[in-house]
N, C-alpha and C positions, 0 to 999 in steps of 0.2 A: 522167847521170854515176853513176859505180858505181866503188865502189870498198871498201877495209878495212880498218883498223887492229887488233891486238889484242893484250894486255899480252906484256910482258917477262917475262924468268926467273922473277921474282914469284906471273906469272899460270901460269904453266905448269912450276911444282917439283910435290914431293911435298904430297902431302895434310898430311905433316906440318910442311911449310914453310911452306902459309895461317896456323897459330895462329899468332899473341902468345904476349908470357908467361903472362898467365890460363888463356888457352885450354890451354895446354900443362901448364900445374898442374892447370888440370881435369881435364886425359883421365890425366894419373898417378893423380891422385883416384882418378877412375873404374875405370883396370886393378885398385889396389887392392883397389877394394870389388867387384870380378868375379872377384881370386882368391879373397877370403875368402868368396866366395857359392861357389864350387867347392870349396873346404874344406867349407864346411859344409853344403852340398845334399848331398857323400859319407859325410859322416857320416850326416844326413837317412836315406838311405838304405840305409844300415848296419842303423841302429835299429829300423827301420818292416819293413825283411824280418824281425827277429828278432822282433817281437809280432806280426806280421800276420793269422798266421792260418787262419781259413775267410772273415773278415769281409770282404766284397762293401768297403763303401770302406776299411779299411786298403788291401786290393791296388790299388784305386784310389790308394788317397792313395801309392803305392812306385812305381805307375807315372808319375806326376804329375811325382815328384820324379824318376823318371828323366828324363823330358823336360826337368826346367829345368836340367839341367845343358852343353845345346843352346847355345841363349843366349850363357852368359858366353863358353863354350867359344868362339862364332863373332864376338862381339864380341872377344875377345883375338888373333884371327887376323888380323880386320879390322884390326884396330889395328896388328899389324905388319906390314899389305902395304901400308898407305898412305906408310908412311915412303918404301919406292919411289921413285925418280924416274921420269917417263916414258922410254920408249924406242920401239924404231920398231914395234915390235907393238903398242905401249901410248902412243899421241901424245896422250891425253887422262890421261895418270898415271892410279894404280888409286885414285883416290876412292870407285870405283861399288863397291868391296870392301865399303862398310859397307850398298850397297844390299845385296848377297849375302846380307850377315849379316842385316841385317832380313828377308830372306825367310828363313831358315833358322829365325830365332824365331819369327817367325810361324806358318809352316809346325808346328814345335812345339808351340803354341800348338792350332792348330786341333787335331793330330793328340791332343794329348792328351784336346779336347773331345771328340770322335769318340769315342774310345774310353771315356770316363767313360761317353757319354749309351749306347751300344751297350751296354757291362757291364751297366748300371745297368735299361735294358729288358729285357735276356736275363732276369734275377736276378724280375723282377716278372712276366714273363711263364711264365716256367717254375716258380714258387711256388720257389726256392733258398731256404732259411733257412738262414744261419748259425750255424754252434755257434760260443758261445764260451764255453768251458767255464774248469774250473781249473785251473792253474796253479802251482809249487811258487816261493818264492823266498826266499831264508837260512831254508828248511828250515818254511815255514808256505805252507799253499794258501791261495793268492789269487784269485780271476774276473779273468781275463788280461783283463779291457775296462778294467778298472784300469789293467793297464801299456798298453794301449791309448792311454787316455785321457791317460799322463802324459807318453807320447811325443809323443804330436801336441803336448799344450801347452810342452814344452819347445822341440822341433825348431819350430815355429810364430813365433815370438818374434824370429829370425832374420830372414825372409820381413820381415817389418813393418817391422823397420829400415830395412835394408835399402833395400829397396824406398824408402822414402818418399826416402832420400837419391839414389836414382836417378833417380829424380824429377826432382831440383829440377836434377841435371847435364846430366841428359839437354836440359832443356832450353837450358843455357847451351852445351853443344857441339853444339845439332842434331841429336840423335844418335839416330834414330828406333830403334836398335838398343836401347840403355840403354830405352829410353819400353816397348819390348816385354817386355826382361826386367823391365822394371817393375809388369807388369802379367802377368807369368808368377811374380811375387814375391805377387803380390796373392793368383793364382788358388793359390798354396802355403798360404797361411793361409789363404784362406775354402775350400779342402778339409781343411784341419784344422778347422776348427769344426767342417766341416759332419759331418765323421768322427764327431768325439767326441756330434756328438747323435744319430749315425745307431747309433752303438755302443750310447748308455745308453738310445736304445729298444730294443734287442733286447735288453738287460736288465731293462726293463720290459714284454716278453713283446712287444713292438711289430715285427716277422719284417721287415717291407718297412721298418720306417724307413730300413736301412741303404741300401741301394740308393735308395729315394726322396733323401735327402741327397748323395748321392752325384749324383741324376740334377740335380738345385735345380745345384750348384755344375757338372757339364757344362753347361749352358745359357749360362752368364754367360760360361764362358770358350772356347765356340765365338762365343760375342760378340767378343770382343777380339779372336779370333783372325782371324774374316773382318774385322775390320777392319785388324786389323795388315797382316793378306797382303794387301789393296786397296792398300794405302798404299805396302807394298813395291813389289808389280807395278806401278801406276802412277809408280814411280819410275824403278826397271829399262825403261822405254817411254817414257818423257821425257814424263809428264804434266806440269802444272803444276806449279811449286815450289810447295811447303803449308808451314806448319811443322810442329815436329817432333812433334805428337800428330796432324795429318793433318785437324785439326778445319776450316780455313779456309786459301786461299789467303795465301800469306805476302807479305805488306804490303813487301817489299823493289822488288815489282816494281813496283808504283805509285812507290815511291818514286826509282826507275832512267830514270822515265818523266819524273818531274818533274824531277828534276837533268837531264836531258836537252833538256825543254820549255822550262830557264830558260838556255840558252843561244843568245844574241842572233842568230847567225847560226842559229840551228833552227826552222822551220817547224814540221813534227809529227813527233812523235817515237812510236816503239810499243817495246814489247821484249820480250822470250816466255823466260822465266828455266827452267831445270834443272835440278832436285836430283841432286847427282852423289857425297854423304854427306853429309858435315859442310859443305861449300864449294855452290857456284853457280859454273852455267857461264851465263853474258849475254849473248845476242845484242841489240843495240842497233841501231834502223834510224830513221834521219832523215833529212829532208826537208829541206837550208836553203831560207831564202825564195830565190823568184824574181830572176834574179841574181847572185846570192851564190856564190861560189867557194869553200869552205871549205880551208884552207891543212893541211897532216899535222897542222902544228903542233897548230893548232886542235882537230883531231879526238883526238888524242893528248890534248891537256888534257882534256878532254870522257873519253878514258878513263880519267883517273886523279881525275879527279872524283869519276867513279862507280866504279873500284875501292877508294878512301877511303870511300866508305858504311859498310861493314861489312867487318867482317872477312872474313866468308862470302863477298862477290862476290871470288872469286878468279880467274875468268878472263873476262875482257871483250872482246866484242867489237864495234865502233862501225861500219858499214857506212850511208855514206851512198847514197840513192836517190832517183831522179827524184818518185817515189811510195810511199808505203808499200802493202808486201805487204797484200795482202786476204782474210785466212784466219780463219775462225772459230776457230783453235786458240790465240789470245792474243787479248789487247786491246788495240786503239789509244786513242791519246790525241790529239785536235786541238789544237795549239797556232796562235794568232790572234798 
C-alpha cells in the first residue's frame, strides 16, 4: 500500500504565516535590531575611514566594517521575501530566502577573514612599517593613534550589545542569518580590540604589532566563516535539519518519529526533515501493522499531531508504505 497525505493551506502558506504571535513579535524586534545595526555600522565606516591613516589594523577594520553591512541587508531582504505566498514557479514557497541570506552572511565572514589574513601576512613579509604621526585637533597637535583608539572604543560598543541581543532572537526564530550576523558583530568588536592593541604596539615602536593583531583576528573570523558556510550550503542542499547554530541534529526529527510511532496502527516510522529557513519540511514514512489498512482520516490525524509539535514543523507529508526506504541519509526507528 502506498500513498501520502500532506498539510492544507496552513502548511503551504508563506513563511510569515507559519509564525505565531510570539514569533512575529520576535521577528519585528529582529528587524528593528538590523536597521539599528545598519545605521550604527554606516556611522562606524565613516568614522574609521576618517582616522585610519596608514595603519594596517585600522584599514583592515574599515574593510571588515564595510562587509558587516551585508548580513543585515541580506536578513532584511529575506524577511520580505518570505512573506510571499507560494506560486506556480515556487510551489514550496519562499522559505529558502533565509538560507540564501545565510549563505551571503557566511560568504561575507569568510571574505573578511581571508582579506585580513592576506593583508596581514603581506605586511609582515614585506616589512611594511605603518606610519602613525601627529594630527591637529582643535588647534592642538596630538598623536593620531589616540584618535584611532578613541574611535575603535566608541564604535565597538554597539556590536557587543547588538550581537548578544541577536543571539537570543536567533534561537527563538531558528534564524541562522541572525546567528551569522551575531558572529559578524563578534568579529567587529574583537577586531576593534586587536586594532587598539596593534596601534598601541606601533606607538611603542613594535612595527609588527599592527599586522600581527589583524592576523590573529582573521583566524577567528575565518573559523566562523567556514562554520557558517558549511551550514548554509548544507541547508540549501537538503542536509539534515540542525539547530540554529549548526552544532547538532535538530531534536524535532526524533520527536516526529516518536509521535508517529505511538499511533496504534503504525508498526514502523521514520522521518527525514529538511530546513527551509525558519521552518521545516518533514516527510514521515510509516509502515502500518500487518493487516491494518489506515483510513485517510487516521493519516490526516497523524499529520495534524506532527504539525502541532512545534511552529517550525510547517510542511508535513505522511506517506504510508509497505516497508521503510532503506537509505543512509536518514534514521529509521523500529516500532513493535
